[in-house]
Structure formats: structure tokens, C-alpha cells
Backbone as ProteinMPNN parsed JSONL, in Angstrom:
{"seq_chain_A": "MAKKKAAKSLKGTWSSGDLKILKQQFPNTATAKVAAKLGRPVDAVKKKASRMGLKKTKKYMKSLGRA", "coords_chain_A": {"N_chain_A": [[18.28, 35.061, -20.917], [17.976, 32.905, -18.276], [18.236, 29.367, -18.109], [15.952, 27.168, -16.588], [16.558, 24.627, -14.258], [15.54, 21.256, -14.559], [13.102, 20.215, -12.368], [13.818, 18.039, -9.787], [12.245, 15.304, -8.166], [10.602, 15.693, -4.973], [12.673, 15.98, -2.066], [13.857, 12.947, -0.874], [11.8, 11.504, -1.971], [10.932, 8.725, -3.881], [10.824, 7.801, -7.202], [8.733, 5.744, -9.316], [10.269, 4.684, -11.316], [12.863, 4.879, -10.242], [12.593, 3.074, -8.128], [12.187, 0.722, -9.524], [14.65, 0.397, -10.838], [16.297, 0.136, -8.579], [15.267, -2.247, -7.455], [15.888, -4.073, -9.491], [18.689, -3.863, -9.823], [20.045, -3.724, -7.327], [20.437, -6.316, -5.942], [22.609, -7.588, -7.308], [24.635, -5.792, -7.869], [27.191, -3.423, -7.045], [26.535, -1.359, -4.297], [27.326, 1.31, -4.296], [27.528, 1.827, -7.037], [24.874, 1.582, -7.863], [23.769, 3.661, -6.38], [25.092, 5.852, -7.552], [24.056, 5.735, -10.154], [21.405, 6.332, -9.624], [21.672, 8.824, -8.582], [21.775, 9.363, -5.868], [22.603, 9.393, -2.331], [24.759, 6.827, -0.978], [24.0, 5.774, 1.514], [21.259, 6.347, 1.546], [20.325, 4.673, -0.455], [20.968, 2.168, 0.63], [19.31, 2.174, 2.888], [16.715, 2.374, 1.757], [16.641, 0.026, 0.237], [16.8, -1.858, 2.269], [14.4, -1.354, 3.627], [12.667, -2.185, 1.67], [13.12, -4.813, 1.702], [15.135, -5.903, 0.199], [18.025, -7.783, -0.647], [21.511, -8.539, -1.036], [22.557, -10.958, -3.433], [23.548, -14.373, -2.813], [25.444, -15.278, -4.59], [26.596, -12.869, -5.497], [27.668, -11.876, -3.093], [29.497, -13.917, -2.58], [31.255, -13.485, -4.651], [32.546, -11.321, -3.692], [33.941, -12.395, -1.713], [32.655, -12.874, 0.68], [30.856, -14.818, 1.467]], "CA_chain_A": [[17.322, 34.381, -20.083], [18.58, 31.716, -17.681], [17.432, 28.158, -18.192], [15.618, 26.569, -15.299], [16.906, 23.219, -14.156], [14.369, 20.408, -14.371], [12.892, 19.961, -10.94], [13.85, 16.65, -9.333], [11.159, 15.103, -7.216], [10.848, 16.169, -3.617], [13.748, 15.297, -1.351], [13.453, 11.715, -0.213], [10.76, 10.823, -2.72], [11.451, 7.773, -4.861], [9.903, 7.599, -8.325], [8.535, 4.324, -9.63], [11.433, 4.292, -12.118], [13.974, 4.673, -9.304], [12.328, 1.841, -7.384], [12.377, -0.39, -10.463], [16.101, 0.25, -10.992], [16.804, -0.378, -7.314], [14.861, -3.646, -7.321], [16.585, -4.882, -10.495], [20.141, -3.819, -9.764], [20.631, -3.836, -5.987], [20.925, -7.636, -5.515], [23.812, -8.07, -8.0], [25.497, -4.666, -8.244], [27.727, -2.672, -5.909], [25.598, -0.331, -3.828], [27.833, 2.614, -4.744], [27.183, 1.993, -8.455], [23.427, 1.812, -7.925], [23.558, 5.012, -5.863], [25.551, 6.806, -8.571], [23.089, 5.713, -11.26], [20.18, 6.985, -9.176], [21.972, 10.184, -8.126], [21.408, 9.414, -4.455], [23.675, 8.951, -1.425], [24.825, 5.386, -0.737], [23.196, 5.449, 2.699], [19.838, 6.399, 1.186], [20.052, 3.457, -1.226], [20.993, 1.049, 1.584], [18.121, 2.262, 3.739], [15.525, 2.061, 0.961], [16.707, -1.399, -0.102], [16.474, -2.589, 3.492], [12.958, -1.197, 3.881], [11.965, -2.962, 0.644], [13.443, -6.228, 1.914], [16.099, -6.35, -0.806], [19.313, -8.231, -0.132], [22.484, -8.957, -2.038], [22.481, -12.395, -3.675], [24.675, -15.163, -2.301], [26.454, -15.298, -5.656], [27.293, -11.577, -5.47], [28.463, -11.812, -1.863], [30.615, -14.846, -2.744], [32.222, -12.85, -5.552], [33.3, -10.367, -2.859], [34.632, -13.178, -0.706], [31.943, -12.707, 1.943], [29.75, -15.762, 1.702]], "C_chain_A": [[17.958, 33.082, -19.572], [17.633, 30.528, -17.805], [17.163, 27.632, -16.796], [15.978, 25.092, -15.352], [15.623, 22.415, -13.945], [14.252, 20.035, -12.904], [12.904, 18.459, -10.665], [12.727, 16.506, -8.315], [11.567, 15.563, -5.816], [11.925, 15.336, -2.939], [13.205, 14.067, -0.638], [12.374, 10.937, -0.943], [11.379, 9.951, -3.803], [10.406, 7.598, -5.959], [9.756, 6.102, -8.581], [9.701, 3.811, -10.473], [12.655, 4.019, -11.253], [13.808, 3.351, -8.558], [12.558, 0.609, -8.264], [13.871, -0.658, -10.648], [16.699, -0.358, -9.731], [16.498, -1.87, -7.179], [15.627, -4.555, -8.287], [18.085, -4.968, -10.233], [20.746, -4.065, -8.386], [21.18, -5.227, -5.648], [22.274, -8.062, -6.113], [24.819, -6.994, -8.362], [25.978, -3.959, -6.978], [26.779, -1.529, -5.566], [26.029, 1.059, -4.294], [27.493, 2.869, -6.212], [25.695, 2.274, -8.631], [23.122, 3.238, -7.472], [23.958, 6.066, -6.89], [24.563, 6.883, -9.727], [21.81, 6.459, -10.892], [20.405, 8.432, -8.731], [21.59, 10.395, -6.675], [22.589, 8.99, -3.596], [23.61, 7.44, -1.195], [23.95, 4.998, 0.452], [21.7, 5.455, 2.406], [19.434, 5.135, 0.421], [20.022, 2.243, -0.295], [19.709, 1.016, 2.413], [16.859, 1.866, 2.973], [15.499, 0.58, 0.606], [16.322, -2.249, 1.105], [14.975, -2.533, 3.769], [12.113, -1.973, 2.874], [12.221, -4.463, 0.799], [14.422, -6.781, 0.895], [17.407, -6.741, -0.13], [20.224, -8.569, -1.3], [22.36, -10.474, -2.21], [23.704, -13.096, -3.09], [25.806, -15.184, -3.323], [27.271, -14.0, -5.647], [28.198, -11.487, -4.246], [29.681, -12.754, -1.952], [31.689, -14.236, -3.64], [33.072, -11.811, -4.812], [34.116, -11.081, -1.798], [33.969, -13.092, 0.654], [30.857, -13.736, 2.198], [30.208, -17.11, 2.111]], "O_chain_A": [[18.421, 32.261, -20.363], [16.419, 30.649, -17.636], [18.039, 27.649, -15.931], [15.737, 24.406, -16.345], [14.723, 22.856, -13.23], [15.219, 19.589, -12.288], [12.112, 17.705, -11.23], [12.317, 17.48, -7.684], [12.745, 15.787, -5.538], [12.069, 14.143, -3.206], [12.224, 14.14, 0.102], [12.068, 9.808, -0.559], [12.249, 10.398, -4.551], [9.248, 7.287, -5.681], [10.563, 5.3, -8.113], [10.083, 2.646, -10.363], [13.392, 3.061, -11.486], [14.77, 2.603, -8.381], [13.061, -0.413, -7.799], [14.305, -1.81, -10.618], [17.521, -1.271, -9.811], [17.375, -2.659, -6.829], [15.975, -5.681, -7.933], [18.685, -6.03, -10.402], [21.865, -4.57, -8.293], [22.286, -5.323, -5.116], [23.007, -8.824, -5.482], [25.77, -7.266, -9.095], [25.269, -3.903, -5.974], [26.289, -0.825, -6.448], [25.189, 1.887, -4.645], [27.202, 4.003, -6.591], [25.305, 3.106, -9.451], [22.322, 3.938, -8.093], [23.251, 7.055, -7.078], [24.265, 7.97, -10.223], [21.206, 7.13, -11.728], [19.448, 9.178, -8.527], [21.135, 11.474, -6.293], [23.485, 8.298, -4.079], [22.53, 6.849, -1.216], [23.236, 3.997, 0.396], [20.956, 4.648, 2.963], [18.345, 4.597, 0.622], [19.147, 1.386, -0.421], [19.106, -0.04, 2.608], [16.03, 1.111, 3.483], [14.445, -0.053, 0.669], [15.604, -3.24, 0.972], [14.359, -3.545, 4.103], [10.988, -2.371, 3.174], [11.61, -5.28, 0.109], [14.532, -7.997, 0.739], [17.838, -6.109, 0.834], [19.765, -8.849, -2.408], [22.092, -11.191, -1.245], [24.755, -12.485, -2.9], [26.981, -15.116, -2.963], [28.495, -14.034, -5.774], [29.352, -11.071, -4.347], [30.76, -12.425, -1.461], [32.882, -14.441, -3.419], [34.171, -11.467, -5.248], [34.889, -10.457, -1.07], [34.64, -13.222, 1.678], [30.014, -13.534, 3.072], [29.386, -17.997, 2.34]]}, "name": "protein", "num_of_chains": 1, "seq": "MAKKKAAKSLKGTWSSGDLKILKQQFPNTATAKVAAKLGRPVDAVKKKASRMGLKKTKKYMKSLGRA"}
């Protein structure tokens, strides 16, 4: 008997847990790392963060040499 894979939420749907992680980690963490943790494409994370009004902190951007 084959095991069924646990159904991930509908495509494009963000769980409250995903949103919490995004809100906590996006400002100070590389977007690619946040995307990997959430199992989502980088572009999807960027778009959702933008729609939520999230931005990288000045401290984080300075650490990249961009502030």
C-alpha cells in the first residue's frame, strides 16, 4: 500500500505559520534562505513580503554593503 503524501495547502495559499515566519525572518535574513525554509520560490516570498509591507532592515542592507 503506497503512502499518501501530506497535502500541502492550495497553491499560492499562505498559512498563518508561514506568514509568521515571513514576518519574523524576512527583515534580517537572506530572501533565498527564507524561501528555502518555507519551501517556496524566491519570487513568491519577495512578492508576499512586498504586499505585506515588509522591508529589509537598514542594518541588514548595510551588512550587504547596500545602505
